[in-house]
N, C-alpha and C positions, 0 to 999 in steps of 0.2 A: 557731454561726456568728456572727461579729461583724458589726455593721452600721456603716456610715460615719456619723459625726456630721453634723449639718446644716452646710451651707456657711456659713462665716463671712467677712464682708467688712468691711474698714476703709476708710473714705473720708475723705480730707482735701483741703482746697483749697490750691493753691499759686499764687503769682504772683511775677514778677520784682521787683515793687514792694513797699513796706512795706504791712502790713495796715492802717496808719492811713489809706491812701488809700480804704479802703472807706467809712468815714463821710464822707470828703470827697466821694465820689460822691453820697451822699444829700444833702449840703449843696448841691452843684451842681444836683441835680434839683429840690430844694425851692425853691431860690433862683430858678431859671429859671421854674418854675411860678408862684411868687409874683409875679414881675414881670409875667408874662403875664396872670394872672387876678386881680390886685388892682384893676384898673380897673373902672369901672362897666360892667355887662353887661346885655343885654336879657333874660337868663334868670334864674331864681330862684337863691337862695343855695345851695339843695341841689344843683342842677345844676352850679353854679359849683364847689362843693366836689368834686363827682365829677370834673369836667373837670380841676380842679387835681390831683387824685390821679392820674388817668391820665397827665398830662404829667410830673408829678414822678417817677412810677415809670418812664416811658419814658426820660427823660433820665438818671436814675440808672443804669438798666440799660445804656444805651449807654456811659456813662462806665466802668461796671464791665467791660464787654466790651473796651473799649479798653485795659484793663490786661493783657489776654492771660491770663486766669485758666486754670489747669490743674486737672483733677481727678485726684488720685493715689488709685487704687483697689487695695488689697491684699486678695486673696482667699486664704483659708487652706483647704486641703483635705488629705485623707488619701490617701496612695498605698499601695495594697495591695502586699503582697509578690508579686513576679513569679516564676512557675515556668514554665520552658520545657520542653515535651515535644518533644524533637528526634527525628525519625523518619528513619532511613536508608531512603529510598524508592527505592533502586536496584533494578534488575531481578534482581540475584542473590538478593534476599530471596524474591521470587516463584518463581524457578527452583529454589530449594532445597527446596520443599515440593510435595506433590501438592495438588489443589484443596481437599480437605477440610481438610488440615493448615493450608493457607494461610488458609482462612476462620477457623479457630480462632485463628490469630495475629492476624488483624484484630479478632476479638471481644475478645481479651485487651487489645489496645491501646485499643479503644473503651471497655471497662470502666474502664481506668485513666483515660482522659480524663474519663469521667463522674464518677468519684470525686474527681478533682482539681477539677472544676467545682463539686462540692458543698462544697469547702473555700473559705475566704475568701481565695483567691488570684486574682491576675490571670494567667490561663493563656494562654500563647502556644503555638501549634502550628507547628512549623517542619519543613520538609523539607530536602533537600540544597541547594536553590537558592532557596527562597522560604518565606513564611509562609502559613498556611492558616487559615480561620475554623473549620474542623472537620476531624477526622481522616478522615472519609468522603470528603473531596475528594482524598485522596492515592491515586495509581494505581500506584506502584512500577514506573516505567518508565525511570528515569534510567540512562544507559549508562556512568556512571562514579561513583566514590565518593571524595569529598574530605572526610574527617572533620576535617582541619585547618581547612578553610574554614568548615565549619558551626560549630565551636566558637569559632574566632576571631571569626566574624561575630556570634555571640550576645554575646560579650564587648564588641564595639564597639557593637552595637545598643542595649545596655542600660547603657552606661557612665554612671556617676553616677546610676543609678536603683536602685530597691529590688529587685535581682535576688537571689533567695534560693537557687535551685538549678536544675539542668538534669537531666532524666531522658532519657538517650540510649538509644533502642531501635535496635540495629544488629547485624549479623553480624560486624563487625570487619574486613571485607574492604576495605582501603584501597588504591586503585589509581591515584590521581591527586593531584598536588600534594604539598606538604611533609608530612613525618611528623607526626602529632598527638601522639606520645608525650610529648614534652618541652615542649609548649606551656604557657606560664605562664597560668593562669586565676585569676580573682578570685571564682570560684564553684565549689561542689562539683558533680561529675558523677556521677550514679548510673546505672550502665550496666545495661541489660536485654539480655541476649545472646540472639540468634536464630541459626538455622542449625545445621549439623552440622560438628563439628570433625574428623570422620573422613573422609579423602579418598574420594570416590565413584569407582567404576570408570568410567574415562573416557579418551578421547583428545582432545587439544585442540591447536590451533595457537597457540602463545604469542607468536610474533613472526615477521614477514617483513622481511628486510633487502634493500634495493635502492637504486640511484641514481634519484632522482626525474627527472633529466634525462639522456638518452642521445642519441647522435648517429646520424642515419640511416645505415644500412649497417653499423653496428657490432654486435657481440654484447655482451650484458651479463648479469651473474649475478643470479639471484633466489634468495636463501637463505631456507629455511623451517625454523623450529624447532618441533618438536612435542613435547608432554609426554604420557607414558604412565603410567597407573596401572591395573594389573589385567589387562594383556594380554601378560604375559611368555610368550615362545615362539610368539606368533602373528605372522603376516605382515600388515603394514600397507601400504596403497597410498596414494600421494599423487599427485594429478593437477593439472596446470596447464592451465587452459582460457582461450581467447580467443574471444569471440563465441559461446560455447556449444560450441565444438569443442575436444577435448583436444589440446594441443600436445605435452606430454611427461608421462611417468609414471615414478615411481620407487617401489621397494618395499624394505622392510627387515623382517627377523625380529627382534622385540624380545627382548633377552636380559637386560635389567635393568629393574626396576620403579622408578617415580617418578624417571625420568631424562629429560633433554631430548636428542633426536636431531636433527641438522641435515642438510638436504638442499640441494644446490646445483643449480639448473637454469640452463643457458646458453641464452638466448633471443636472437632476432634483432630488431633495431630496423628496421622496414620503412617504414611510412608516417608522414609528418610529422603531428604532432598528439598528443593524449593518448589512450593505450591503457589499457584496463583488463584485468587478468589475474586470473582467479579461481583460488584455490588451495584444493583440497578434500582432506580425508582421507575415504576411503571408510568409511562408518559400519560399526561392529562391533556385534554383538549384546550387549545389556546396558549400553550406554553411558547414563550418567545424563543427558546432554544432547548433542544433535548441533548445537546452535547455534554451538558453538565449533569445529566441524569445517571451517569455511570462512572465508577472509579474501580481501580484494581489494586488489591493488596497482595504483596509478595511476601510469603512467610517461609522461612527456612526451618525444616524439621530435622533436628539432629538426633544422634544416637542417644541411648539411655544415659541417665545421669552418672556423674562420677560417684564411685562407691568408696567410702572410707570406713575403716574398722578401727574402733578404739578398744584395745585389749588391755585390761588392768588387773593387777594382782589382787585388788580388793576395791570396794567402793571408795571414792575419793572426790573431794570438791573440785580437783583439777579436771576430772572427767566431765563434770557438769559444765564447767567453764568452757571447755573445748567444744562440747556439743552445742552450746549457745552460739559460739562463733560460727561453727560449721552450718548449723541449721538456718542461719540468717542469709546464707548464700543460696541463690536459686540454682537448681540443676545439680545438687549434691545430696546423696543419700548416705546417712551415717548409721552404722550398727555398733552395738556395744557388747563386749564379751568380758565378763568378770570371772576370773579363775576360781573354780570351785563352787560357783553360784549358778552361772548360766549353763543350762543343760543343752539347749539346741545350738548346733554349730552354725554360725552365720554363713549365709550363702555368698560366695565370692564369684568371680575373682575381684580383687580390690585394687583400686588405683593407689591407695596409701593405707598403710597400717601404722597406727600410733600405739606404741608399747609403753604403758605406764608402769614403771618399776617391774618390768618383765624382760628377760627371764630372771627368776630369783635363784635359790639354791638348786632347784630342780629344772630340768630342761622344759622347753615349751611342748605343748601337745603336738603330736605328729602333724595334724592338719594345719595347725597354726605355723609350725616350722616350715612346712611346704609352701604355705601362702607367703611367708616372709621372704623366702628365696626368690619369689616371682613378683615382688611388689616393691614399690618405694616405701621407705620406713622412716619413722621418727621415734627415737628412744628418749624417754623421760626417766632418768636414772634413779632418782631418789638418792639416799646417802648410805644405804646399807651395803651388803656384800655386792660388789660390782663385777666379780670375776666372769660370770656368764654373759653379762651385758658387754663387757670388754671383748669377749671372744666373738660375739655375734655382730656387733656394729662395725662398719668399715671406716669410722670417723676418728674416734678418740679412745684412749685407754687410760684408766685411773688406777693408782695404787694408793688407796686412802685408809685402809685398816679401820673403817667405820668412823673415821673422824669427819667433822663437818665445820663449815664456816657459815655465818649469817651474812648473806650478800644481797645487794640490790643490783640493778642492771644499768649498763651504759652502752648505748648504740654505737657500733663501730662507724666512725665518719667516713671510712674508706670502703665500706661495703657497697658492692656494685650489682648484685643479682636482682635487687628490686629496691625501690625508694620508699621511705617513710616520710609522711607529711612533716615538714620542719616546724609547722605551727603547733604540732601536738607533742613534740619531743620533751618539752619542759615539764609535762605532767609526770614523767618518770622520776623526777626528783622527790615526789611524795610517795613513791611505792615503798611499802614496808619491806624489810629484809626477809629472805627466805633461806632455808638450809641448802647448802651446796657441798659436794664432797671436797674434802681438803686432802692434799697429798700431791705427789708427783703425777704429771700427766704427759701423754705423748700423742700428738696428732699424727694419725696413721698415714693419711694421704694428703694430697694438695687441697686441703679443705679451706673454706672461707669462714671466718669468725663473724657472726651476726651480732651477738651481744657479748660484751665483756663483763666480768664480775667487778662489782664496786663494793668495797668494804668501808662502811661509814662514808666519809667524804673522799676517801682515797681511791682513785681509779687504778685498776690493775690491768695486767696483760693476760690474766687467766681467762680462758674461754668459759662463757656461760651457755651460749647456744652456738653450735658449730654445724656447718652445712657442707656436704660433699656431693658433687655432681659427677658420678662415675660414667663410664662409657654406656652402660645399659640401665643403671638405676641411680636414683638419688637417695640420700640418707641424711638425717640430722640427729644431733644429740643435744638434749637440754640437760645440763649437769646440775641435777637437783630436782626439786619439786616444790609445790606449794604456791605456784603463781596465781592460784585462785584469789589469793589475798590482794594481788594487784588489781584484778578486775573489780573486786568488792570495794577497795579503797577509791578507785577512780569513779565508780558509779555513785558512791556517796558524796564525792566532792564535786563532780561535774555532771551529774545526772546520767550521762551516757559514757560508757567506757570506750571512747573512740580510739585512743592510742592502743589499748590492749587488743581491741578487735582488729586494728590495722596491723599490729605487730604479728599476731598469730594467724590472722586471716590471710595475709599475703604469704606467710610461710607455708600454710597448708595448701593454698592455691598453687604455689610454686612446686611443692613436693608432689602434689597429686597430678600435675600436668606432665604428660610424657613428652620428652623432647623429640622433635622430628630429626632423625639421624640419616634421612635419605640423602643420597648424593645429588639428586636432581629434584627440584621443587619448583612448581609454578603455582602462584596464588594471585588472586585479584586483590586490589587495594581495598575493595569494599564488596559486600554481598549484593548490593543493589545500586543501580545507576539510573539517572534520568536519561531520556533519549537525546537530550542536548549535550550530554557529557561524553567524554571518551572513556571506554573501558580500559583500565590500566592493569597490566600483568607484571608482577614481580617474579623474575626468574633467577634462581640460585643454582649454580653448578659447582660441585666440589670434587676435588681429585682424591686419590687414595689416602693422602695425608690430611684430608678434610680441610683443605685450603680452597678458598673461592677462586674459580678460574673463569675466564671470559672468552669471547669470540668463538663460541660454539654455535653451530647451526641448529636452530630449533624448528621443528615442524609442528604445526598446531591445526587441529580440526575443531570447529565450533558447530554444534548441532542445535537447531532450534526445536521448539515443541512439536513442529510438524515433521521432524525427522530430516529436514534439509541440512546439508553439510556444506560449510565453507572452509576452504583450506588456506592457511597462512604460513609464511616462512619468515624468520627473522634471526638475527644474531644477538646473543645476550651481551649487554654492554655494562660497564661499571658506572656509567653516568646517566643512562636514560632507560626507562622502562618501555616495554612494547605497548603500544596503544592502538585501539580500534575505535573508530567513530562511525556513526550512522546506522547502528543496529536498531531494528524495529522493536517496539515493546514486546516483552515476552520472557520466557525462561530459557536459558541456554546452558548446555553442557559442553565442556571442552576437554580435549585430550592433547597433551603436548609430549613430544618425544625427542630424544637426542642420542647420539652415539657417544659413550663414555667408557674409556678403557676397553674397547672392543665389544662392549655390551650395549644393547638398546634399552635405555632407561625411559620410563614413562611417568607422567604426572597427570592427575585428573582433578576436575572441580566443576563448579557450577556458579552461575550468577543470574541476576534478573535485570531487565531493562524496563523502566517504568515511564510512561508518558508524563511529561511535565505539562499539566493542563490547567495552570492557574488562570488562564484567560477565560476559561469556560465557567468559572465559579461565579463571577460577578460581572455583569454587563452595564451596571449603572454608573454613568460618568460622574467624576468628582471634579467639578469646575472650581470648587473652593480651594482645592489644593493648587491648581494652576494660578489662581489669584494670589495665593500666599507666596508662591515662587516668584511671580512677577513683582509683587510689592517689595519683597525682601531684597531683590536684586536691582531695584530702580527701574524696572520695566513697566509694562502695562498688560492688561488682560483684554482680549477681544474674542468674539465668536469667529469661527472660520470664515463665514460669509463676509466678514468685515476685514479680511486680510489686507486690503488696501490701506486701512488706517494704520496697521502695524508697519507697513512699508513707509508710510509718511513719517511715522515716529522715528524710524531708523534714519531717514533722510534728514530729519530735524537735528539729529546729533551732529550733522555736518562732519562726518568722518573724513579725514584727509590722509593721503599717503604720507609715509615717513621715509626719509632718506637713510639708507643703511650702507655700510661698506663691507666688503669682503676682501680680506687680506690673505695673499698666498705668497709663500717664500719657497723658491725652487732653485736648485743648483743648475748653473749654466751647463755644466758638463753632462747633465742628464739628458740634454737636448741632442739628439743624434745629428743635427745639422752641423755641429762643430766638428764632429768626427769626419763627416762628409767633406767639409771645407779643408781640413788638414790633409785628408787623402788626396783631394783634388790638387792642392798646392804641391804636395810632394810628387804626385804623378806627373803634373805639368813640368816641374823642374827636371825630373828624371827623363821625360820624353825629349825635352829640348836639348839636354846634354847629350843623349844618345844620338839624336838626329843630327847634331852638329859635331859629332865625332868625339865627344867627351866620354869620361868613365865615371 
């Protein structure tokens, strides 16, 4: 075993001035002391010489410190070769063995650790997510395995250091993140394979597919994929439970081994909120593990769909085009009212009312007028008499006298309310011209122009589609009509009218969505989290001028499905969201409150926490992956029981320590010893003078 040499240090003095200033400091000190102590004094010559020395040294030292001297210290040391013992501490390792076998696995890795420590290496112990001081700290409880992360992390952690090799103890089951097979590494990986490559007799749920958000009153599918190994010819039952009660059951007689079978359950979305559905495979005799027989789906049931009304003066192709855009969106219900034709009054209230060439010369029906006053609106003007439309909309007014222009569209590049795919905008060049009102116009409020009019190839500043976001409602005006031609043209040229659907789909979505104007809001960054993640809360507090404010004290209560309440307190910050970690799987409701302008404001919400159980799905070891990792990195593959061979291969690399230097530059005056010396010199001089009758 090699030993480190004694630490070597090289110290030099540096200053911004020439070194010739050093003797000048002595000259100044001696000269000053000479002037002071060359006179006749009441004390003896011996005392005078001593006082002369004190003053000369003090003044010289002060002059020296005024030069700003620096000490450059270079320390030389040896860096041992680094060997990383990387251990796959996922739950699949523990689940693959019985208790006696697993203890033998731990003993083998412990012995390897002991032998590595006996060598002159700087040994690092790493799990999937962190480093450990000793292997005994590892518990094998991680619910996912990302070998790419651990190998890339080692490369980054010891970049430009004396990294000799990594010994990776794993079963090769990689179920999270990028594939580690072709990762470029600057160190050899010696794999120690654990686990069994022969598939065990087992039934497992590999995946459940479902929409995370469904609408109240609708039905939704829940698709369950199960994997079978060793149960051909047997009947398997799958149950879906809610709140402990079985909702639905399906069964199948398995006829093929090592195959995935899918089951679709149609369920009802009943109560608003987050529901949890437990999916279980009824256990069979001889299963290697039943941990993978159950999965949980968390589904958020939201309020009824958005309701949109298209009210038109008469049948028009524009109406059909808009219905096609709206009906392609999930969670939207559209109704149509044709003036003078539709007899039944559509049932409101509506999130958005689209008025196509309404109102005309006569006013709107009373029910429609009342609905418009309480809804977001979009006016499609046409080119006829616009007086009533000018009065009703809060966006723009035209004085056109029935005149019109043939215009196409040009997207405002500075529009910020929502974005249009840049790769689709070129399609607008082929849109045919449509009629738009010609005449003077006036934008009533601080509105945003979404589309400009384009006449031939000339771009203009005249608005074609204008949007206003008021305090309570949103409104838009399309100056003209006939945009159905754009959809037809694009469909014929590109099969799918993607630009048209995005232009008007995003507009309708924006107008139909009500802005949250509350002064206090607390929302989670996601509806569902894994139990390995932190639940993150976005907190927004606004003052009476609707400006964001910070450093408010927030009280929060989180309630689980059992009714148990946990209380939290935090201060909202402009740089960091409040986070909670360690919540058990389940559904949670939260209530947050704060005092704002003398009032107690509250915000509520819900979220779910799901168990990340990737390790339960597959317990079959993948030793080929470990072989590929070792081969691609210049290492070798061994079984765990042959760990001594891996140790010998590391020794054969003959890793040697490398000499490094550490340079530090520090100001002398920062060391308090010089202040102490100056005070001591001045104090000694003052004492001698006073003691011998001087002043």
